[in-house]
C-alpha positions as CSV (number, residue, x, y, z in Angstrom):
1,X,65.3,117.6,86.5
2,X,62.1,116.5,85.1
3,X,60.1,113.3,85.4
4,X,57.3,112.2,83.2
5,X,54.0,110.8,84.3
6,X,51.4,108.6,82.4
7,X,48.3,110.7,82.2
8,X,44.7,109.4,82.2
9,X,43.0,111.2,79.4
10,X,39.6,110.0,80.9
11,X,39.8,112.3,84.0
12,X,37.2,115.1,84.3
13,X,40.0,117.6,84.2
14,X,41.0,116.3,80.9
15,X,37.6,116.0,79.4
16,X,36.2,119.3,80.6
17,X,39.3,121.5,80.8
18,X,37.7,124.3,78.6
19,X,34.6,124.2,80.7
20,X,36.5,124.3,84.0
21,X,38.4,127.4,82.5
22,X,35.2,129.0,81.4
23,X,33.8,128.9,85.1
24,X,36.2,131.7,86.1
25,X,34.6,134.0,83.5
26,X,31.1,133.1,84.6
27,X,31.9,133.4,88.3
28,X,34.2,136.5,88.1
29,X,33.2,137.8,91.5
30,X,34.2,134.6,93.3
31,X,37.5,134.3,91.3
32,X,38.4,138.0,92.0
33,X,37.7,137.5,95.7
34,X,40.0,134.3,95.8
35,X,42.7,136.0,93.7
36,X,42.9,139.2,95.9
37,X,43.0,137.0,99.0
38,X,45.9,135.0,97.8
39,X,47.8,138.1,96.4
40,X,48.1,139.3,99.8
41,X,50.4,136.4,100.7
42,X,52.6,136.2,97.7
43,X,56.1,137.1,98.9
44,X,57.2,140.5,97.8
45,X,61.1,141.3,97.4
46,X,63.4,143.6,95.6
47,X,64.9,140.3,94.1
48,X,62.9,138.1,91.8
49,X,61.3,135.2,93.8
50,X,61.0,131.8,91.9
51,X,57.4,130.5,92.4
52,X,55.6,127.4,91.5
53,X,51.9,126.6,91.7
54,X,51.1,123.0,92.2
55,X,47.8,121.9,90.5
56,X,48.2,124.9,88.3
57,X,45.2,124.0,86.2
58,X,44.7,126.3,83.4
59,X,46.8,129.1,84.9
60,X,44.1,131.2,86.2
61,X,45.9,132.0,89.3
62,X,49.5,131.7,88.4
63,X,49.3,134.1,85.5
64,X,47.9,137.2,87.3
65,X,50.1,136.5,90.5
66,X,53.2,136.4,88.4
67,X,54.0,132.7,89.0
68,X,56.2,131.4,86.2
69,X,56.2,127.7,86.9
70,X,53.4,125.1,87.2
71,X,52.9,121.4,88.1
72,X,49.9,119.6,86.5
73,X,48.8,116.1,85.9
74,X,46.1,117.0,83.3
75,X,47.6,117.5,79.8
76,X,44.5,119.3,78.7
77,X,44.5,121.8,81.6
78,X,48.4,122.2,81.0
79,X,48.0,123.1,77.4
80,X,45.7,126.0,78.4
81,X,48.3,127.2,81.1
82,X,51.1,127.0,78.5
83,X,49.1,129.3,76.3
84,X,49.0,131.8,79.2
85,X,52.9,131.7,79.4
86,X,53.2,129.4,82.2
87,X,56.1,126.8,82.2
88,X,54.2,123.7,83.1
89,X,55.7,120.3,84.2
90,X,53.8,117.2,84.3
91,X,53.6,115.7,87.8
92,X,51.9,115.3,91.1
93,X,52.2,116.8,94.6
94,X,53.2,113.6,96.1
95,X,56.2,113.0,93.8
96,X,57.4,116.5,92.7
97,X,59.9,116.2,89.8
98,X,62.3,119.1,91.1
99,X,65.4,119.1,93.2
100,X,65.7,119.9,96.8
101,X,65.6,123.8,97.6
102,X,64.4,124.7,94.2
103,X,61.7,127.4,94.8
104,X,61.3,130.5,97.0
105,X,57.5,129.9,97.3
106,X,54.9,127.3,96.4
107,X,51.1,128.0,95.8
108,X,48.3,125.4,95.9
109,X,44.7,126.6,95.2
110,X,41.8,124.2,95.8
111,X,44.3,121.4,95.1
112,X,44.7,119.9,98.6
113,X,41.5,118.3,98.4
114,X,42.4,116.3,95.1
115,X,45.6,114.8,96.5
116,X,45.7,111.0,97.2
117,X,48.1,111.7,100.1
118,X,48.0,115.3,101.4
119,X,50.5,114.9,104.0
120,X,53.0,113.3,101.6
121,X,52.4,116.3,99.3
122,X,53.2,118.8,102.0
123,X,56.4,117.0,102.9
124,X,57.3,117.1,99.3
125,X,56.6,120.8,99.1
126,X,59.0,121.4,102.1
127,X,61.7,119.5,100.4
128,X,61.6,121.6,97.3
129,X,61.3,124.8,99.2
130,X,64.5,127.0,99.9
131,X,65.4,127.8,103.4
132,X,62.8,130.4,104.6
133,X,60.6,129.5,101.7
134,X,57.0,130.1,101.8
135,X,54.0,127.7,101.2
136,X,50.6,129.3,100.5
137,X,47.4,127.3,100.4
138,X,44.0,128.4,99.2
139,X,41.2,126.0,100.2
140,X,37.5,125.7,101.1
141,X,37.2,124.9,104.8
142,X,35.1,121.6,105.1
143,X,33.4,123.1,108.1
144,X,32.3,126.3,106.5
145,X,28.8,127.0,105.0
146,X,30.3,126.7,101.6
147,X,32.3,123.6,102.3
148,X,29.2,121.9,103.7
149,X,27.2,122.9,100.4
150,X,30.0,121.5,98.2
151,X,30.3,118.4,100.3
152,X,26.5,117.8,99.9
153,X,26.6,118.4,96.2
154,X,29.8,116.9,95.2
155,X,28.4,113.6,93.8
156,X,26.7,115.7,91.0
157,X,29.9,117.7,90.3
158,X,32.1,116.9,87.4
159,X,35.2,118.1,89.4
160,X,34.5,117.7,93.1
161,X,33.0,114.2,92.8
162,X,36.4,112.7,93.8
163,X,37.6,115.4,96.1
164,X,37.9,115.0,99.9
165,X,37.5,118.4,101.8
166,X,39.4,119.2,104.9
167,X,38.8,121.5,107.7
168,X,41.1,124.4,108.5
169,X,42.1,122.8,111.8
170,X,43.2,119.6,110.0
171,X,45.5,121.5,107.6
172,X,46.9,123.6,110.4
173,X,47.7,120.5,112.5
174,X,49.4,118.8,109.5
175,X,51.6,121.9,108.9
176,X,52.6,122.0,112.6
177,X,53.3,118.3,112.6
178,X,55.7,118.8,109.6
179,X,57.5,121.7,111.4
180,X,56.3,124.5,109.2
181,X,56.7,127.9,111.1
182,X,55.1,131.2,111.3
183,X,51.8,129.8,110.2
184,X,49.0,132.5,109.8
185,X,45.7,132.3,107.8
186,X,42.9,134.5,106.6
187,X,39.3,133.7,105.9
188,X,37.4,135.3,103.1
189,X,33.8,135.5,102.2
190,X,33.4,134.6,98.5
191,X,29.6,134.0,98.1
192,X,26.3,135.3,99.2
193,X,25.6,132.0,101.2
194,X,28.9,132.5,102.9
195,X,28.5,134.3,106.2
196,X,31.7,132.9,107.8
197,X,34.4,133.1,105.3
198,X,34.6,129.8,103.6
199,X,37.7,130.4,101.4
200,X,40.9,130.2,103.6
201,X,44.3,131.2,102.5
202,X,47.2,129.8,104.7
203,X,50.7,131.1,104.9
204,X,53.5,128.8,106.4
205,X,57.3,129.1,106.2
206,X,60.0,126.4,106.0
207,X,62.8,127.7,108.3
């Protein structure tokens, strides 16, 4: 099942897709730290697990993590992800174009802050997860040193200007209210100004 969405070609993610992708080459240390932190939570099994990254962007995380499917509203970003071998569908987290219980696990990396309705997005993810399915969220904690820095500078950022950052506690409370279970998290230091562990990876299960 696939829905199509009208795409706004004037969004920063469309205009600056190549610049966004280049950031990962220019900030390889941060990228590798985030990637390694997420990799620890990707489900491992003898059987092939079907994974989806929501807000797959240019495929910088999906590709090395072995995630075959992506959901992305930006056509320019999606085209780059497709060249990396990701099967990309056009859509948003609040209205996921897949059937119930379609995926074993779902990843969102620095995507939650761009959702218009994050709680609705988390509900939709739970709908498409199979029983015992896993949600993995990678995010910058609003209350961390790096989170506060991004918040103070976001008006000058092409990408974060329209973002709304959330604290770890806020997101954990949402997951508990939506009856996700076995919730655990890990904080990782990703920059020199980071003395707390600003990048957080949250793991939660649908039971």
